MARMIRO-835029 format. One record per residue (C-alpha): x, y, z. Coordinates in pm, whole numbers, padded with zeros to 5 digits, always signed. Layout:
! MARMIRO-835029
XYZ
...
END
This chain:
! MARMIRO-835029
+08461+12925+11962
+08169+12686+11913
+08397+12400+12008
+08488+12568+12337
+08122+12612+12424
+08048+12250+12339
+08343+12132+12547
+08226+12353+12834
+07875+12210+12808
+08017+11858+12817
+08201+11947+13137
+07882+12094+13284
+07687+11780+13193
+07948+11553+13350
+07962+11756+13672
+07580+11773+13702
+07560+11397+13645
+07823+11343+13916
+07623+11553+14163
+07299+11368+14088
+07469+11026+14090
+07618+11100+14431
+07269+11163+14571
+07128+10854+14397
+07419+10642+14523
+07497+10517+14173
+07771+10566+13917
+07732+10871+13691
+07773+10642+13391
+07441+10479+13483
+07251+10805+13430
+07079+10891+13105
+06938+11228+13007
+06588+11083+13038
+06628+10967+13401
+06390+11132+13644
+06512+11206+13997
+06219+11021+14157
+06301+10711+13951
+06655+10731+14087
+06524+10728+14444
+06609+11093+14506
+06358+11241+14747
+06291+11607+14825
+06589+11629+15061
+06812+11471+14797
+06679+11721+14543
+06771+12009+14772
+07118+11857+14817
+07152+11836+14436
+07052+12203+14405
+07307+12305+14670
+07573+12095+14498
+07501+12260+14164
+07510+12608+14316
+07842+12535+14484
+08001+12364+14183
+07911+12636+13932
+07887+12949+14150
+07529+13010+14038
+07202+13072+14217
+06938+12819+14119
+06584+12964+14110
+06421+12680+14301
+06173+12696+14588
+06170+12373+14788
+05826+12467+14922
+05677+12454+14570
+05876+12188+14383
+05584+12130+14145
+05619+12491+14021
+05991+12530+13976
+06160+12819+13803
+06419+12553+13726
+06317+12246+13524
+06381+11934+13733
+06181+11694+13516
+06486+11489+13412
+06864+11475+13426
+06877+11627+13076
+06645+11912+13177
+06858+11990+13481
+07175+11994+13269
+07007+12232+13020
+06900+12464+13302
+07251+12469+13451
+07399+12543+13107
+07163+12844+13081
+07260+12970+13427
+07632+12935+13355
+07593+13110+13018
+07402+13399+13180
+07668+13431+13447
+07944+13443+13184
+07766+13710+12978
END
């Protein structure tokens, strides 16, 4: 069972990276977990597009308020943080 969860998390990570890479106009393979969206050239509109892409791809509702991006209920500090948040949302939805 642990292997299935790990495999599922790998799939989540790859899909989140693909969504972010699409907005950054780079290859997903160029992303690291430490990359910050601002460093990738993703502005506030690109961030909102990433959030919408994540919601659509995983059928989840991301607790993010574009009017207060500095106080998110969803950690957007790095690619790795976003992946971890999506994994939590997907796990909650599955429970």
